[in-house]
N, C-alpha and C positions, 0 to 999 in steps of 0.2 A: 269061292269065298270073298267077299268083304267084311273086314273086321271092323268092329268100335271106334269110331273116330273119336279120341280122347280128350283132341283140341290140347293138344301140348307144345305147339308152338311159343306164345307165349308164358308156359312156365320153364318145364323144365328146357326146352330150344333155348331159352333167356339166362336160366343157370349153364346150359353145355359153353356157350359163346363166351361167357362171363370166368369160366374156367380156364376157358382157350387162352383169352387175355391174359390170365392168372398163370399162367406155365408160363407163357413168353414174359413177360415180365420176372416172373421167378429166374428165370433161364439171363436176363438181362444184370440180375442181384449175383448172381453165383459168377459171371466174367468181373464184375464191378467189386468182387468182395476178392477174388485171386489177386486181382489188380489191385488192390487194396495191400494189400500182407505186401505185393513181392513189391512193391515201390517206395512204398513207408515202414520200413521194416524198425527203423529208431522211434515211433510213437511211441506215447507213454502207455503203458499196459491197460489203462482204464478207456483209454480210445479204441485201441485192442479190442478188451474185454465186450464195449458195447458195440463194436461191429459184428461181433462171435455173437453176442446173442442175438442181434436183430437176424439174421442169417439163420440161425438156430429156430426162431419167433416163424422166420417168412415158412422156412425148411416144413416146421411142424402143422401152418395154415393148408400148404400149397399140398400138403399128404392128406390135413383133412377134408380138402375142395373134392380131391379125387376121390374119397371114402364116402362122399355125404352124393356124388353123384352116381358115383356105382352104384350106393345101396337105391337111389329114386330108378336107375335104366337100365337095370342088369337085375336085384334080388329081387325088387321090385317091379318087372318090366308089363305091363300091361296089368297092373294090380290097382285099381281107382283107390282103395284104401291102404295102401302103401305110400300110394304118390302125394297123399296130403296129408302127409306127416313130416313134421320136419326132426328127423334122426338128432340123435346125440353128439355126430360129426358135427354136424352143422352149429349147435350150439356153441362147442367145445372151438369152431374156430371163428366163432363170433366174437368171442371172450379174447380169444390170442389178437385178434386184428383190433378191437378196441386199443390192447395193451401195444401194440405194437406202435399205434397212430399217436397214443399219449408220449411213449418214451422217445418219439421220433419229435412232437411238438417241444417236448422237455427239455431237448437237447438243443435247439434254438433257440429256446429261454435261456439257458446258462449264458450262451454264444454271445446274446442282447444283454445281460448280466454284467460280461466280464469286458463289452464293450461300453457300457456306463458307470465302471469305477471309480469313485467318489463325485458321482454328480445328483445330485440331492432328487432326483424324480426317480432313481435306480430303484428306488423298492416299490413307489408307487405303481410304477411299471410294469412292471415284472411281478407284481404282486395278483395284476388284474389276467395276465398271461395265463400264468398259473393254475387262477383261480376259471377262469374259461375252459384248460386243458385238465383241471382235474373232473370238473364239471358232466366234460364231455364224455368221460370212460370212466366216470360215475352211471351215466346213461347206459352206456355197452352194456355195464355188470348186473342193474334193474331190470333190461331189457332180455338179458339169459335169464336171470332169473323168473319172470315172466313166461318166458317163450318155454321151461319144464315146467311150469304147473299145466299148464295143455298143450301138448304136443302139434295139436293140428293145425293147420298151417294158415286157415282163413281167419282162426281165433286168437292163436297165436300174435298173430298180424296187426289183429284190432285188438286186442285189450296190450301190447308193448306200444300203443302209438305216442303216448306220451312221451315214454322215455327215450324210445327211440328215436322220436323228433328232438329230442333235447339233444343226447348225442350226435347226431348231425349240424343241427344249426350252431352248438357250441365249439365246434370243433372248426365249421365255417367260418364262424367270426373270429375264433382264435388262431387262423392260419393267415387270416385280414391283417391280425394286428400284429400276429409278428413279421410279416412282410412289410408294412407299412413302418416298421420301425425300423427294422435294418435299414430300409432303404434310406429315411430320412436320417441315420447315424449316420452310413456310410457318407449321405450328400453331405450333410456338415464336419465331415473329416478331409475334404479336397482343400490342396496345399497351393493350386496356381501352377501345379510341376505338371507339364504332360507327363511324364510318366507317371506318375501318383494321380494324376487325372484319367489315365485310361483305363490304370488296375480297380481304381474305384466306379467307373463304369461299367466293367467286368463284372464285376461284383453285383452293383445295382441288377444286372440283367438278369444274373442267376436266382437273387433273391424273387425276382418279380414274377422269370419262370416255374422257378419252385411253389410261390402263392398260388399262380395261373392252375397249374395241372394239381395242386390239392384242392384249392378249394370249390373246380368245376369240378370235382369229383364228388365235395360232399353236395354241392350245390344238387346234379345230377341225382346222387341217392335218395333225399330228402323231397323234391319234385316224384319222381316215380313214386317214391312210399307212398305218399298221399297223393297222389293224385290215383291208386289203386288200391286202396287201401280197404274199401267193400269190395275187389274182387278177388280173383283166384288170379291177376295174374301177379308173374315175380319181375318185371320190367326191374326191379330196381336191382336184382342180381348181377346185372347188369354193370351195374356199379359200383355195388359191395364189394362182392369177390376181389378184385383187382384193386380196390381201394387203398388197401394197407400195403401190399408189393409197389405203387405206386410213392407213399412215403416214404420205402426203407432207399428205395432207387436214386430219391432225392434225396436225399443225406448223405448215400455213395456216393453219389454227381458232386457234390459241393468236397469231399474227401480227398479224392481222386483229381479233381481240379487244381490243386496247388502248386504243382512244381509246375506245369502250366502258365498259373499268374504270375511266379515269380520268376521266373523266364524273360528277359527281356535284349533289346537289343544291343548291340554293344554299345550304338551311340547314344544311350540315354545315359541321363546323368544323374538321375535318381531314381529309387526304386520304392514301393512300399511295401511292410508287413503288417497284413492286416487280415484277422480273420484268421489269429494262428490255433487251429485246430488242434496241431501237434504239440502245444504246448507242453515246456517239463512242469513240475510238480511247483506251485508258485508263485510261476510265470505270467504276465497278465497278458489280453490280448492289448495291442495297441498299434496304434499309426504312427511309423517313423520312417524320417527322411534319411537317406543313406547312399554312398554312391556304389554305381553295380560294379562289380566286379571286373568288368575289363576294364572302366573310367578307372577303377582306383588302383589295380596292376600297373595300372601305364603309368600313373603320376607319382609311384612310389619307389620307380627306378629310372625316375629323371628327377636331377635338384636343379631348382634354379636361381642362379644368380642377380641378384636385383644391384643395378647399378644407375646411382644418383648424377647429374649432370650438373655443375655452379657454370651461369656462362659471366665473366671478368670484363667491365669496359673499364680501358684503359684510359688515360689524361689527352691518347692523342686519338684517343676514340674508335681504337681499333678494339674489336670485339673476340673474348677467345673462348673455349669450355674446356673448361676442367672436370674429367670422369671421378666420382668419388664409389667405391667399390663400399660393398655393405655385408656384412656378414650372411653364410648363404641361408636359405629357406627351404627345407624340405616340405614342398606341396602337397605329399599326399598326405603331411601331418597335419592339412591346416584346412580341411573336407567341414564346411557349414554345412550344422545340423545333423553331423554323423553322429 
């Protein structure tokens, strides 16, 4: 006997694949969280709390992903009435995803704020970013409200067109703005020293990669949502469900790469302290040039004698050189730009 074909490939199939991607990314965020607490135990309590909050939000949204997938595929298996309803677990997950994206964006905005300390354009630049991040979060809240008014999937998607579009578009613009600002600011901090150039270039690459991943996920989410808004397809679930987890992993990746960035070859003369994500209270984030540990230890252990030589010409034309010693100078104490 052949059952009824419910054509679930472009609805439940997309949701199932999206949840699979989300579970993989959740595993990555768990691994990065464990690595962070193991490698950076001396970070400020506020930064540790931020990582803990993001992990809890990520865990909660993953549980909710599994709950609404179970609701559709197990509880209401082959029930067309149940499959067309958006469960409460989905609306709760949508809210947590919007909150997670906003928190991650605000963190990078605060980093830009500290990098622009004492700059006249600090306020206008970061104010625009805050407005975009807040608009995206508000769009997510209004979307959740519209869904609660009518939980029928097709009707809820149509009713949420405007706020959901505002959420994804403003999030995309905010990510592009944050990425561009970070690249421009870091590029302006180049000093001409090889070690500094390498580190700043690496930071710029990380910022670009982070912007590409988060921006593409928002753009794909918006495109598939708008193109299928009047149909029963849920292609946008492929991007919505794992979207917030990409944001969490992007922030954790930046936090966990600090030791690697600060380690340099022994022959490097200068190192860079930028993006001080583990700053202590009152400590500002800035770029400074300092001698590497290997070079500094080597120079502090040796003392250099500076000797001047005077050449004396006698009346008979004979030349003699007379050395004139000067006080010892500790080279290790004469480090430029330290």
